[in-house]
N, CA, C and O atoms as a GROMACS GRO file, in nm:
protein
  452
    1ALA      N    1  12.344  16.660  11.910
    1ALA     CA    2  12.303  16.552  11.820
    1ALA      C    3  12.280  16.609  11.680
    1ALA      O    4  12.244  16.726  11.664
    2TRP      N    5  12.302  16.526  11.582
    2TRP     CA    6  12.279  16.568  11.445
    2TRP      C    7  12.217  16.454  11.366
    2TRP      O    8  12.223  16.338  11.408
    3ARG      N    9  12.159  16.487  11.257
    3ARG     CA   10  12.097  16.388  11.169
    3ARG      C   11  12.137  16.417  11.026
    3ARG      O   12  12.177  16.528  10.991
    4TRP      N   13  12.127  16.316  10.945
    4TRP     CA   14  12.145  16.334  10.802
    4TRP      C   15  12.057  16.235  10.729
    4TRP      O   16  12.017  16.132  10.784
    5ARG      N   17  12.030  16.267  10.609
    5ARG     CA   18  11.958  16.175  10.522
    5ARG      C   19  12.002  16.204  10.380
    5ARG      O   20  12.053  16.312  10.350
    6TYR      N   21  11.983  16.108  10.293
    6TYR     CA   22  12.024  16.128  10.156
    6TYR      C   23  11.914  16.079  10.062
    6TYR      O   24  11.826  16.002  10.100
    7GLN      N   25  11.924  16.124   9.941
    7GLN     CA   26  11.830  16.087   9.838
    7GLN      C   27  11.910  16.077   9.709
    7GLN      O   28  12.004  16.154   9.688
    8TYR      N   29  11.875  15.983   9.624
    8TYR     CA   30  11.947  15.971   9.499
    8TYR      C   31  11.853  15.935   9.386
    8TYR      O   32  11.744  15.882   9.408
    9ARG      N   33  11.895  15.964   9.266
    9ARG     CA   34  11.825  15.926   9.144
    9ARG      C   35  11.931  15.876   9.047
    9ARG      O   36  12.047  15.917   9.053
   10TYR      N   37  11.890  15.790   8.959
   10TYR     CA   38  11.984  15.746   8.857
   10TYR      C   39  11.912  15.734   8.724
   10TYR      O   40  11.790  15.715   8.720
   11TYR      N   41  11.986  15.746   8.618
   11TYR     CA   42  11.934  15.731   8.482
   11TYR      C   43  12.031  15.641   8.407
   11TYR      O   44  12.152  15.648   8.426
   12ARG      N   45  11.976  15.558   8.322
   12ARG     CA   46  12.062  15.471   8.240
   12ARG      C   47  12.126  15.556   8.131
   12ARG      O   48  12.056  15.627   8.059
   13GLY      N   49  12.256  15.549   8.119
   13GLY     CA   50  12.325  15.625   8.016
   13GLY      C   51  12.342  15.771   8.055
   13GLY      O   52  12.311  15.812   8.167
   14HIS      N   53  12.391  15.848   7.961
   14HIS     CA   54  12.417  15.989   7.981
   14HIS      C   55  12.315  16.069   7.901
   14HIS      O   56  12.298  16.043   7.782
   15ARG      N   57  12.249  16.163   7.963
   15ARG     CA   58  12.143  16.239   7.898
   15ARG      C   59  12.194  16.364   7.829
   15ARG      O   60  12.114  16.454   7.802
   16GLY      N   61  12.321  16.374   7.800
   16GLY     CA   62  12.375  16.497   7.744
   16GLY      C   63  12.385  16.502   7.593
   16GLY      O   64  12.464  16.579   7.541
   17GLY      N   65  12.307  16.423   7.521
   17GLY     CA   66  12.315  16.423   7.375
   17GLY      C   67  12.271  16.555   7.315
   17GLY      O   68  12.204  16.636   7.378
   18ARG      N   69  12.310  16.573   7.192
   18ARG     CA   70  12.268  16.692   7.117
   18ARG      C   71  12.176  16.646   7.004
   18ARG      O   72  12.218  16.570   6.918
   19PRO      N   73  12.052  16.692   7.005
   19PRO     CA   74  11.958  16.647   6.902
   19PRO      C   75  12.006  16.683   6.762
   19PRO      O   76  12.054  16.793   6.737
   20ASN      N   77  11.992  16.587   6.672
   20ASN     CA   78  12.020  16.617   6.532
   20ASN      C   79  11.889  16.654   6.463
   20ASN      O   80  11.789  16.679   6.530
   21ASP      N   81  11.889  16.658   6.332
   21ASP     CA   82  11.769  16.700   6.259
   21ASP      C   83  11.678  16.583   6.223
   21ASP      O   84  11.606  16.589   6.124
   22ALA      N   85  11.681  16.477   6.302
   22ALA     CA   86  11.600  16.358   6.275
   22ALA      C   87  11.450  16.393   6.280
   22ALA      O   88  11.407  16.478   6.357
   23LEU      N   89  11.375  16.325   6.195
   23LEU     CA   90  11.231  16.340   6.193
   23LEU      C   91  11.170  16.250   6.299
   23LEU      O   92  11.199  16.131   6.305
   24TYR      N   93  11.086  16.307   6.383
   24TYR     CA   94  11.014  16.230   6.484
   24TYR      C   95  10.874  16.199   6.432
   24TYR      O   96  10.804  16.288   6.384
   25LEU      N   97  10.836  16.074   6.440
   25LEU     CA   98  10.701  16.033   6.403
   25LEU      C   99  10.613  16.032   6.527
   25LEU      O  100  10.663  16.039   6.639
   26LEU      N  101  10.484  16.023   6.506
   26LEU     CA  102  10.394  16.009   6.620
   26LEU      C  103  10.409  15.868   6.677
   26LEU      O  104  10.439  15.775   6.602
   27PRO      N  105  10.388  15.850   6.807
   27PRO     CA  106  10.419  15.721   6.870
   27PRO      C  107  10.308  15.616   6.860
   27PRO      O  108  10.285  15.540   6.953
   28TYR      N  109  10.240  15.614   6.748
   28TYR     CA  110  10.138  15.512   6.724
   28TYR      C  111  10.133  15.480   6.575
   28TYR      O  112  10.196  15.549   6.494
   29ARG      N  113  10.060  15.377   6.540
   29ARG     CA  114  10.058  15.327   6.403
   29ARG      C  115  10.006  15.432   6.303
   29ARG      O  116   9.918  15.512   6.335
   30ALA      N  117  10.063  15.428   6.183
   30ALA     CA  118  10.017  15.516   6.075
   30ALA      C  119   9.869  15.491   6.050
   30ALA      O  120   9.822  15.378   6.053
   31GLY      N  121   9.796  15.598   6.025
   31GLY     CA  122   9.653  15.588   6.000
   31GLY      C  123   9.568  15.600   6.125
   31GLY      O  124   9.447  15.619   6.114
   32GLU      N  125   9.627  15.591   6.243
   32GLU     CA  126   9.553  15.608   6.368
   32GLU      C  127   9.566  15.753   6.414
   32GLU      O  128   9.658  15.823   6.374
   33ALA      N  129   9.474  15.797   6.496
   33ALA     CA  130   9.478  15.933   6.550
   33ALA      C  131   9.428  15.930   6.694
   33ALA      O  132   9.331  15.862   6.726
   34TYR      N  133   9.497  16.005   6.780
   34TYR     CA  134   9.460  16.014   6.921
   34TYR      C  135   9.474  16.159   6.966
   34TYR      O  136   9.563  16.229   6.918
   35PRO      N  137   9.388  16.203   7.057
   35PRO     CA  138   9.398  16.343   7.102
   35PRO      C  139   9.522  16.368   7.188
   35PRO      O  140   9.564  16.282   7.266
   36LEU      N  141   9.579  16.485   7.171
   36LEU     CA  142   9.690  16.531   7.254
   36LEU      C  143   9.630  16.587   7.382
   36LEU      O  144   9.555  16.684   7.379
   37SER      N  145   9.664  16.526   7.495
   37SER     CA  146   9.607  16.571   7.622
   37SER      C  147   9.696  16.672   7.694
   37SER      O  148   9.647  16.747   7.780
   38GLN      N  149   9.824  16.676   7.661
   38GLN     CA  150   9.916  16.776   7.718
   38GLN      C  151  10.038  16.785   7.628
   38GLN      O  152  10.095  16.683   7.589
   39GLY      N  153  10.076  16.907   7.596
   39GLY     CA  154  10.192  16.928   7.509
   39GLY      C  155  10.310  16.987   7.584
   39GLY      O  156  10.314  16.985   7.707
   40ASN      N  157  10.405  17.038   7.507
   40ASN     CA  158  10.524  17.101   7.565
   40ASN      C  159  10.484  17.212   7.661
   40ASN      O  160  10.393  17.291   7.635
   41ARG      N  161  10.554  17.215   7.773
   41ARG     CA  162  10.534  17.318   7.874
   41ARG      C  163  10.389  17.324   7.924
   41ARG      O  164  10.336  17.430   7.956
   42GLY      N  165  10.328  17.206   7.930
   42GLY     CA  166  10.191  17.196   7.981
   42GLY      C  167  10.184  17.235   8.127
   42GLY      O  168  10.281  17.218   8.201
   43LYS      N  169  10.071  17.285   8.168
   43LYS     CA  170  10.056  17.336   8.305
   43LYS      C  171  10.045  17.225   8.409
   43LYS      O  172  10.076  17.248   8.526
   44PHE      N  173  10.001  17.104   8.369
   44PHE     CA  174   9.981  16.999   8.468
   44PHE      C  175  10.113  16.939   8.515
   44PHE      O  176  10.140  16.937   8.635
   45SER      N  177  10.196  16.890   8.422
   45SER     CA  178  10.319  16.824   8.466
   45SER      C  179  10.438  16.844   8.371
   45SER      O  180  10.541  16.779   8.390
   46HIS      N  181  10.428  16.929   8.272
   46HIS     CA  182  10.537  16.952   8.177
   46HIS      C  183  10.592  17.093   8.192
   46HIS      O  184  10.619  17.160   8.092
   47GLY      N  185  10.609  17.138   8.313
   47GLY     CA  186  10.650  17.275   8.339
   47GLY      C  187  10.788  17.311   8.286
   47GLY      O  188  10.874  17.225   8.268
   48VAL      N  189  10.806  17.439   8.261
   48VAL     CA  190  10.935  17.491   8.214
   48VAL      C  191  11.044  17.455   8.314
   48VAL      O  192  11.028  17.476   8.434
   49GLY      N  193  11.155  17.402   8.264
   49GLY     CA  194  11.268  17.367   8.349
   49GLY      C  195  11.262  17.227   8.406
   49GLY      O  196  11.356  17.183   8.471
   50THR      N  197  11.152  17.155   8.383
   50THR     CA  198  11.143  17.017   8.432
   50THR      C  199  11.198  16.921   8.326
   50THR      O  200  11.218  16.960   8.211
   51ALA      N  201  11.221  16.797   8.365
   51ALA     CA  202  11.268  16.695   8.271
   51ALA      C  203  11.163  16.664   8.165
   51ALA      O  204  11.196  16.609   8.060
   52ASP      N  205  11.038  16.699   8.192
   52ASP     CA  206  10.928  16.670   8.099
   52ASP      C  207  10.882  16.793   8.021
   52ASP      O  208  10.774  16.792   7.963
   53GLU      N  209  10.963  16.897   8.021
   53GLU     CA  210  10.924  17.023   7.956
   53GLU      C  211  10.883  17.004   7.810
   53GLU      O  212  10.791  17.070   7.763
   54TYR      N  213  10.950  16.915   7.739
   54TYR     CA  214  10.922  16.897   7.596
   54TYR      C  215  10.845  16.768   7.567
   54TYR      O  216  10.854  16.714   7.457
   55ALA      N  217  10.770  16.721   7.664
   55ALA     CA  218  10.695  16.596   7.649
   55ALA      C  219  10.559  16.620   7.584
   55ALA      O  220  10.505  16.730   7.586
   56PHE      N  221  10.506  16.513   7.527
   56PHE     CA  222  10.371  16.510   7.473
   56PHE      C  223  10.296  16.395   7.538
   56PHE      O  224  10.351  16.286   7.552
   57ASP      N  225  10.172  16.417   7.577
   57ASP     CA  226  10.086  16.311   7.629
   57ASP      C  227   9.969  16.294   7.533
   57ASP      O  228   9.904  16.390   7.494
   58PHE      N  229   9.943  16.169   7.496
   58PHE     CA  230   9.830  16.137   7.410
   58PHE      C  231   9.731  16.053   7.490
   58PHE      O  232   9.772  15.970   7.571
   59THR      N  233   9.603  16.073   7.467
   59THR     CA  234   9.500  15.991   7.530
   59THR      C  235   9.474  15.874   7.438
   59THR      O  236   9.426  15.891   7.326
   60MET      N  237   9.505  15.752   7.486
   60MET     CA  238   9.491  15.631   7.407
   60MET      C  239   9.423  15.524   7.491
   60MET      O  240   9.442  15.520   7.613
   61PRO      N  241   9.346  15.437   7.428
   61PRO     CA  242   9.287  15.326   7.503
   61PRO      C  243   9.394  15.228   7.551
   61PRO      O  244   9.497  15.211   7.486
   62VAL      N  245   9.369  15.164   7.664
   62VAL     CA  246   9.459  15.059   7.712
   62VAL      C  247   9.470  14.954   7.603
   62VAL      O  248   9.370  14.912   7.544
   63GLY      N  249   9.593  14.911   7.576
   63GLY     CA  250   9.617  14.810   7.474
   63GLY      C  251   9.660  14.865   7.340
   63GLY      O  252   9.693  14.788   7.250
   64THR      N  253   9.662  14.998   7.326
   64THR     CA  254   9.707  15.059   7.200
   64THR      C  255   9.855  15.028   7.179
   64THR      O  256   9.935  15.037   7.272
   65THR      N  257   9.891  14.992   7.058
   65THR     CA  258  10.032  14.966   7.024
   65THR      C  259  10.108  15.098   7.023
   65THR      O  260  10.066  15.195   6.959
   66ILE      N  261  10.221  15.102   7.093
   66ILE     CA  262  10.308  15.219   7.097
   66ILE      C  263  10.425  15.193   7.003
   66ILE      O  264  10.485  15.086   7.007
   67CYS      N  265  10.457  15.291   6.920
   67CYS     CA  266  10.567  15.278   6.824
   67CYS      C  267  10.676  15.381   6.857
   67CYS      O  268  10.646  15.491   6.903
   68ALA      N  269  10.801  15.344   6.835
   68ALA     CA  270  10.910  15.438   6.857
   68ALA      C  271  10.898  15.554   6.759
   68ALA      O  272  10.869  15.534   6.641
   69ALA      N  273  10.921  15.675   6.807
   69ALA     CA  274  10.910  15.794   6.724
   69ALA      C  275  11.027  15.809   6.627
   69ALA      O  276  11.017  15.881   6.528
   70ARG      N  277  11.138  15.740   6.656
   70ARG     CA  278  11.252  15.735   6.563
   70ARG      C  279  11.342  15.618   6.602
   70ARG      O  280  11.325  15.559   6.709
   71ASP      N  281  11.436  15.585   6.516
   71ASP     CA  282  11.524  15.471   6.539
   71ASP      C  283  11.606  15.488   6.667
   71ASP      O  284  11.640  15.599   6.706
   72GLY      N  285  11.636  15.375   6.729
   72GLY     CA  286  11.718  15.377   6.848
   72GLY      C  287  11.729  15.239   6.907
   72GLY      O  288  11.680  15.141   6.850
   73VAL      N  289  11.794  15.231   7.021
   73VAL     CA  290  11.815  15.106   7.093
   73VAL      C  291  11.742  15.115   7.226
   73VAL      O  292  11.753  15.216   7.296
   74VAL      N  293  11.668  15.013   7.262
   74VAL     CA  294  11.599  15.012   7.390
   74VAL      C  295  11.704  15.010   7.502
   74VAL      O  296  11.788  14.920   7.507
   75ALA      N  297  11.697  15.108   7.590
   75ALA     CA  298  11.794  15.122   7.698
   75ALA      C  299  11.735  15.087   7.833
   75ALA      O  300  11.809  15.070   7.930
   76GLY      N  301  11.603  15.077   7.842
   76GLY     CA  302  11.541  15.043   7.968
   76GLY      C  303  11.393  15.013   7.949
   76GLY      O  304  11.327  15.069   7.861
   77VAL      N  305  11.342  14.923   8.033
   77VAL     CA  306  11.201  14.884   8.027
   77VAL      C  307  11.153  14.854   8.169
   77VAL      O  308  11.226  14.796   8.249
   78ARG      N  309  11.032  14.894   8.197
   78ARG     CA  310  10.966  14.850   8.320
   78ARG      C  311  10.823  14.815   8.284
   78ARG      O  312  10.752  14.895   8.224
   79THR      N  313  10.780  14.695   8.322
   79THR     CA  314  10.646  14.649   8.287
   79THR      C  315  10.574  14.585   8.404
   79THR      O  316  10.467  14.527   8.386
   80ASP      N  317  10.629  14.594   8.524
   80ASP     CA  318  10.573  14.519   8.637
   80ASP      C  319  10.484  14.600   8.731
   80ASP      O  320  10.441  14.549   8.835
   81SER      N  321  10.455  14.725   8.697
   81SER     CA  322  10.378  14.810   8.789
   81SER      C  323  10.232  14.819   8.747
   81SER      O  324  10.199  14.827   8.629
   82ASN      N  325  10.145  14.818   8.847
   82ASN     CA  326  10.004  14.845   8.820
   82ASN      C  327   9.958  14.966   8.902
   82ASN      O  328   9.838  14.989   8.918
   83ALA      N  329  10.054  15.043   8.954
   83ALA     CA  330  10.024  15.164   9.030
   83ALA      C  331  10.058  15.285   8.945
   83ALA      O  332  10.148  15.279   8.862
   84GLY      N  333   9.988  15.392   8.966
   84GLY     CA  334  10.018  15.515   8.893
   84GLY      C  335   9.911  15.618   8.919
   84GLY      O  336   9.808  15.589   8.981
   85GLY      N  337   9.935  15.738   8.873
   85GLY     CA  338   9.840  15.846   8.891
   85GLY      C  339   9.913  15.978   8.907
   85GLY      O  340  10.036  15.982   8.904
   86PRO      N  341   9.838  16.087   8.924
   86PRO     CA  342   9.900  16.220   8.929
   86PRO      C  343   9.971  16.253   9.060
   86PRO      O  344  10.040  16.355   9.067
   87ASN      N  345   9.958  16.171   9.162
   87ASN     CA  346  10.024  16.198   9.290
   87ASN      C  347  10.176  16.183   9.272
   87ASN      O  348  10.221  16.079   9.225
   88PRO      N  349  10.255  16.284   9.308
   88PRO     CA  350  10.401  16.277   9.294
   88PRO      C  351  10.464  16.157   9.366
   88PRO      O  352  10.570  16.111   9.325
   89ASN      N  353  10.400  16.107   9.470
   89ASN     CA  354  10.452  15.989   9.540
   89ASN      C  355  10.450  15.864   9.454
   89ASN      O  356  10.515  15.765   9.487
   90LEU      N  357  10.378  15.867   9.344
   90LEU     CA  358  10.369  15.752   9.253
   90LEU      C  359  10.463  15.764   9.133
   90LEU      O  360  10.459  15.679   9.044
   91SER      N  361  10.546  15.868   9.129
   91SER     CA  362  10.630  15.892   9.011
   91SER      C  363  10.729  15.779   8.983
   91SER      O  364  10.767  15.759   8.868
   92ASN      N  365  10.771  15.706   9.083
   92ASN     CA  366  10.863  15.594   9.062
   92ASN      C  367  10.791  15.462   9.035
   92ASN      O  368  10.854  15.357   9.029
   93CYS      N  369  10.660  15.468   9.019
   93CYS     CA  370  10.581  15.347   8.995
   93CYS      C  371  10.549  15.327   8.847
   93CYS      O  372  10.487  15.226   8.812
   94ALA      N  373  10.588  15.417   8.762
   94ALA     CA  374  10.546  15.414   8.622
   94ALA      C  375  10.614  15.303   8.541
   94ALA      O  376  10.734  15.279   8.555
   95ASN      N  377  10.536  15.238   8.457
   95ASN     CA  378  10.593  15.152   8.354
   95ASN      C  379  10.648  15.242   8.244
   95ASN      O  380  10.596  15.351   8.222
   96TYR      N  381  10.752  15.198   8.176
   96TYR     CA  382  10.812  15.282   8.072
   96TYR      C  383  10.893  15.198   7.974
   96TYR      O  384  10.927  15.083   7.999
   97ILE      N  385  10.921  15.261   7.861
   97ILE     CA  386  11.021  15.212   7.765
   97ILE      C  387  11.111  15.331   7.736
   97ILE      O  388  11.062  15.439   7.705
   98MET      N  389  11.241  15.311   7.747
   98MET     CA  390  11.339  15.416   7.721
   98MET      C  391  11.421  15.378   7.598
   98MET      O  392  11.474  15.267   7.591
   99VAL      N  393  11.430  15.468   7.501
   99VAL     CA  394  11.503  15.443   7.377
   99VAL      C  395  11.615  15.544   7.364
   99VAL      O  396  11.594  15.664   7.377
  100ARG      N  397  11.738  15.493   7.337
  100ARG     CA  398  11.854  15.582   7.315
  100ARG      C  399  11.875  15.595   7.165
  100ARG      O  400  11.883  15.496   7.093
  101HIS      N  401  11.884  15.721   7.119
  101HIS     CA  402  11.905  15.749   6.977
  101HIS      C  403  12.053  15.766   6.947
  101HIS      O  404  12.133  15.787   7.038
  102ASP      N  405  12.089  15.757   6.818
  102ASP     CA  406  12.231  15.762   6.780
  102ASP      C  407  12.296  15.898   6.806
  102ASP      O  408  12.419  15.907   6.803
  103ASP      N  409  12.218  16.002   6.831
  103ASP     CA  410  12.276  16.132   6.864
  103ASP      C  411  12.292  16.153   7.015
  103ASP      O  412  12.328  16.262   7.059
  104GLY      N  413  12.267  16.047   7.093
  104GLY     CA  414  12.284  16.054   7.238
  104GLY      C  415  12.162  16.103   7.314
  104GLY      O  416  12.165  16.110   7.436
  105THR      N  417  12.055  16.136   7.243
  105THR     CA  418  11.932  16.176   7.310
  105THR      C  419  11.850  16.052   7.342
  105THR      O  420  11.874  15.944   7.289
  106TYR      N  421  11.753  16.069   7.430
  106TYR     CA  422  11.667  15.959   7.473
  106TYR      C  423  11.521  15.996   7.453
  106TYR      O  424  11.484  16.113   7.460
  107ALA      N  425  11.440  15.895   7.428
  107ALA     CA  426  11.294  15.911   7.427
  107ALA      C  427  11.240  15.822   7.537
  107ALA      O  428  11.278  15.705   7.547
  108ASP      N  429  11.153  15.875   7.619
  108ASP     CA  430  11.088  15.799   7.725
  108ASP      C  431  10.941  15.785   7.691
  108ASP      O  432  10.872  15.885   7.666
  109TYR      N  433  10.892  15.664   7.690
  109TYR     CA  434  10.752  15.635   7.666
  109TYR      C  435  10.695  15.595   7.801
  109TYR      O  436  10.727  15.488   7.854
  110LEU      N  437  10.610  15.682   7.856
  110LEU     CA  438  10.562  15.667   7.994
  110LEU      C  439  10.411  15.648   8.000
  110LEU      O  440  10.343  15.650   7.897
  111HIS      N  441  10.360  15.631   8.120
  111HIS     CA  442  10.217  15.614   8.145
  111HIS      C  443  10.165  15.487   8.076
  111HIS      O  444  10.054  15.487   8.023
  112LEU      N  445  10.243  15.382   8.076
  112LEU     CA  446  10.206  15.258   8.007
  112LEU      C  447  10.143  15.160   8.105
  112LEU      O  448  10.190  15.143   8.217
  113GLN      N  449  10.036  15.096   8.062
  113GLN     CA  450   9.968  14.994   8.144
  113GLN      C  451  10.036  14.861   8.121
  113GLN      O  452   9.997  14.760   8.179
   0.00000   0.00000   0.00000
């Protein structure tokens, strides 16, 4: 007897863009300030070699307006989840906004209520 199982993941678009020299702004309104809770290669969830290696996490109150860090087209949105947390089993439960930039790179805005 034998068994098999499969697992798959998908992403909208192709993630192989090459970043240009575009200026990235902070993802909130000008004049506001929020603490950085985890930066690039953070020990909690932005480890070297992961998809989140170059991510930034900011601590913001629920309801804070999120702004795109640079121009782009919205490529994906999820707003129907109220589950989340540090447990890896909840990684597919996150609300998000995904923006595709003209150089083929993407910005993911995650941990959204």
